[in-house]
N, C-alpha and C positions, 0 to 999 in steps of 0.2 A: 546608445545611452552611455556615452563615454564619460559623462560627468554626473556627480550626485546633485541632489536638489530636484524639486518638482514633485509630481503626483503620479502614482500608479493606480490604475483601476483594475480590480479583480472581479470577474463575473463567474459565479459558481452556481451549480444546481443544488443538489442535496449535499450537506456537509458530513459525509460518511467518515469513518475512521481512516480509511485509505486516503481520502481526499485531504483530510486535516493533517495527516502525517507528513504531507508535502507542503500544504498551504500554510500551516502554522509556522513552521521553521522558515519558510520562504519570506513571509511577512516580517519575521524577526530580523532576518538577514538584510532585507531591503531597508527596514527602519534604521538599522545600524549604519547603513550607507547614506543616511540623510534624506531618504525619500518618504514623503507622506503617502498614505495609502487608504483607499476605500475598498471594502469588500462587499459586493452585492450578492446576497444569498437567498435561496428559497428557504422559508422558515418552516422546516419540518420538525414537529415536536420530538420525534425520535432522536434527533441529533442536536437539540438545542443545548444540551450539556457541553457541547464543544465550544460554544461561544465564549465562555469565561476563560478559555485557554489562550485566547488571542492576546497579543500585546496591548497594553492600555491605550497606546497612541493610535491604534487602528480604528478607523471609522467603519462601523458595521451598518449596512442598510438591508433590512429584511423584507422579502417579498412574500406576502401572505400565501399560504398553500391552500387555496380554496377554488372551487369552480373547476371547469374542464382544463385539460392540458393546454388547449389553445388560449384560454384566458390567462393562464400562467405565463405563456410565451409572450402574450401582448403586454402583460404587467411587467415582465422582465425587460422588454424593449423600452417601455415608457420610463421605467425606473432608471435604466442605464442612460437614456437621453437626459433625464433630469440631473443625474450625477455628473455627466460630462459637461452639461451647461453650467454647473455650479463651479467648476474649476477651469481656470484659463491657463494652468501650468501643467497639463497632463503630458507626461513624458512617455507613457507606455500603457497598454492594456494587456492583461493576462487572462486568458479564457480557459476555464477549467472544466473539461468535458466536451463531448461532441455537440450537443445542442447549444450550450453557451457559446461554442465557437461559431455556430451558424448565426446566432442572434447578435453576438458582438461584431462579427464581420459585416452583417447587414447594417447595423446602426452606424458603425464607423464609415462605411461606404456612403450611406445616405447623408452623413454630416460632413463628408469630405475630410475626415480626420486622418492626418498624415503622420502617425506616430508608430513606432515599432509595436507589433502585436505578437504575443507569445501564446502558445497552445500546449496544454498538458492534458492528455487523454484520460488518465486515471482509470485505466481498465475499461475504457469505453467498448461496448459491444460492437460499435461500428468498425473496430479493428479485428473482431473475432467472428462470432456466429452471425452477426448482422452486417458484415463488411460489404456484401453485395447491395443491401438496402442503403447503407450509408453512401456508397459510391453513386448509386442512382439519385439519392437526394442531392448530393453535391452537383451532379451533372444538371439536374432540373433547376437548381437554385443558382447556378453560375451567373446567369444574367443579372440576378438581384444582389448576390453577395460577392460576386467576383470569384477569383480563384483563391483557394487556401494556400497556394504555392508560396505566397509572401509571408505566411505565418512562420514564426520561429518556434519549432517544437522543443519542449523541455520535458522529458519523460523521467519517471522515477524507476523505470525498469528497462534493462537493455533489450529484453525480448519484445517489449512494447515498441521500443525505438526501431527494432528490426521490422516489425509489422508496419510501422509508419513508412519506413523506407520502401517496403515492398508494395504496399497497397495504395499509397498516396503519392502526390507529386511534391510533397513538402521537401524543401531543399536544405534547410538548416535544422538539424536534429542533434540535440545535446542530451546527455544522460546526467541527471542529478539525483542519485538514489536517496530516498527519504531517510532522515537520520533517526537515531535512537537516543533517548535521553540519557544523560550521564548517570542517572540513578541506577540504570540496569548494568552499567559497567562497574559501578562502585560497590555493589552488593557482594557480600561473601557467600560462596556456595555452602549450603549446610544440608546435605541430604538427610532426610529422616531415616529412621531405623529400617523400616520395611519399604519395599519398592513402591514408588509413587509416580504415577503417570499424570501429567498436568496438561491442560490446554485452557483456552479462554477466548474472550473477545470483549471489546469495548462497546459493541452494539448488539442488537438482537440478531442472532444468526441461527434460526431454527434448524436448518439443514446440518450445520456443524454439530449442534447439540444432539441431534438425532443420531448421527454417526458415532459420536463419542459415547452416547448411552449404549448403542449396540455393541461397541467394543468392550465396554465395562461388563455387560451381560455375558459376552462371549468368554471373558477371562475371569469370571466370577468364582471359579473353583477356590474354596477356602484354603486348600493346601498351598495355593500359590501365594496367598497373603498379599495380594496386590491392592493398592488403593488408587482412587481416581479423584482428581480435583478439577472443577471448572472455576476459572478465575475471571472475574469481570461481570459484565452485564449479560442478561438474557431475559427473554420474555417469560410470562407466568406459565404458559403451557410447557415450555422447554424446561423450566425449573422442576415441574412435576415429573416430566419424563426422566430428567437426570437423577432426581432423588429416588425415583422408583428403581433405577438401575444402581443404587447405592453410590452415586457420585456426590461428593461434597461440593456445595456451591458457595463461593465467596465473592460477594458483590462489592469489590473494592475498586476505587476509581483513581486514586493518586498513584503516580509513577513509583514512588518509594514502596508503597504497599504491594503493588503489582510485582515489583522486582523481588521483594522479600518472599512472597508466596511462590513465585517461580523458582527461587533459589533452593527451596526445600525439596523440589522434585528430583527424580532420577532421570526421567525422559520427558521431553516435550513432544506431544502428538498434534500435528496439524491436520485435522480430520476433513476439512473441506477446502474449497477454493475461494479466493478472494476476488474482488473486482478492483484490481490495481495492486499496489505494493502490499505484501503480506506483513503487516505491522507487527503482530504478535509473534510471528515466527522470528523476525529479526531481533525482537526484544529478548526472546528466549535464547537465541544465540549469544547475545551480548551478556546475558547472565552466566553463560557457560554450560548450557544444557545441550546434550546430544539430541538431535531432532529426528523424528520419524514423520514424514510428510507424504500425503497423497501426491503422486507424480502428475502435477499440472504445470502449465507453462510458467505461472507466477512463482510457484515453489521451486521449479527448475532454475529459475533466474537467481535464486538466493542460496539454495543448498548445493554444495559440492558433494555428490554422492560418494559414500564410503570415506569421506574426510571430515565433513562437518555434520553429517546426518545420512539418513537413508531415504531414498525416494521409492515409493511403493505403488504398484499398479493394481493390486488386488489384496484380498483378505489374507491369503497365505503369506504374501511378502510382508504385510504389516505384522503378523504374528511372529514370523521368523525374525524380523528386525528387532522387535521388542524383546523377544527371548534372548537374542544374542547380546543385547546391551545389558539386560538384567544379569545374565549369567557370567558376564565378562567385565569385572570392575575396571580393569586396565583399559579396555576398549572404550568404556563409558567415559573415563576420565580423559583419555587422549582426544576423543572426538569432541567432548565438551570444551576442552582447552583450545582445540583448533577452531571450533565455532566462535569462541570469544575473540580469538586473534583476528579471524576474518571479519567479524562484526566491527571490531575496532578500526580495522583498515578501511572498510567500505562504508560503514554507517555512522561514523562520528559526526557530531554537529559541525566541527571545523571543516571536515571534508565536504559536507553538503554546502556549507556557506560559500566555500571557494568555488565549487562546481556551479552553483546558481549564479553567483556574481560574474563568473566568467561567461556564462551563457547570456547574461544581461550586458556584457561588455563593460562591466564595472570593475574598479580595482579590487584585487583579491587580498591585498595586504602583503606584508613582507614574505618573500619566498614563493608566493603564488600557490598553485595547486601542488599538493603532495603527490608523488607517483603512485599510480594505482595498478598499472599492468603487472602481472597478467590476469588480475581478478576480473576485469571487464573485457568483453570482446569488442573489437572495432565495429563500427556501424557502416554498412554498405558494402557491396561487392561480395566476393566469395570468402573474405576473411572473417565474416561474422559467423561464429559457431557457438553452440551451447557450451557453457563452462562445465556441464555435467558429464561425467564418464558414461560409457555406453549403456550399461544395464545394471539395475539394482539386483543383488542376489537374493533368493534364487529366482530366476525367471521361470514362469510356468503359465499354462493357460488359466485364464480367469475363472475361478470356481464359482458355482452358484451357491455362495456362502451366506452367512448371516448378515454380513455388512454389504449393503447395496451401494456400490460406487458408480453405477451406470449414469446418474445425472451429472457426474463430474466430467 
């Protein structure tokens, strides 16, 4: 895709926050390069609020979410065929998720479509707990869909890119980390008088809400004078659980409101894992909050332990890290400032745009890509290592405590 002009087709499953954090800015960047785009999406009511965030020039095609999974797959294939038949200037297809990659590859092969095809996993389980099943499906379907070797992978996480390199035969793998809105970089930090621990989500995340409520109960000693805020969306049952734990819930949606709420906190707590890029964690870093996160691969990809936050494996490490940040204002300020600097270097919209356009072989504008090393590891071979230092302090056997992290 060395020149601009033409049409790009995106095939998506459910439009979760993690998927939109990449897809929304990606469509903006491609629109700015003169490409028309159509996004084919499963119409899940839980994520319909994301639709209004797309650029006005993007053509959205919704696949009704009804019937069995097989019927949705058939509807996706039929809709994709119709969209491709409608446009005679298709320059590329971008497949977002494992099942969309299978469907898109099959349709393209059956139509003899000879255009570049890009694949973004967005935290697909086929690269994690279900990678054996995913490999088996690829082997079984190879006569129908062909090899995914020719897909050009663009991942929003370097750990995910490493998994792609290790578990698949994908040859071209690029990293374009999802960006953070300027609203989070522009807001001024204004810590409230008493210690405030914040977290949140743009989607319903019952497990994260449960863990945060457990933490609030565990630290509910009045002498500590700690407050807890949940910022963003949650389901009704989680709201009841959070409020019972004396957690204040603020259902705000706009980036400026989210940023302002985050900026009042002392510490950002990432209580659960995400499926793909940890959007809220990156936004908290951009605000300048020191972060305490459960030690999962996705969080490990973003947090530099001891520098921009703490990665914790158990309840004891969570409590130790929070206490250390509350009791040491200098550490809290230094870690928050480092988090904001790192976020500006890694998660700016300009950085993402250049990374994406480079992966698409499109011009990146004057100066091209800004240097990023050593923030991101290289992909492939023995040179790919975690950016996280060896061990969060203090390391100890996982206690049978009040916060159950076992599902993570």
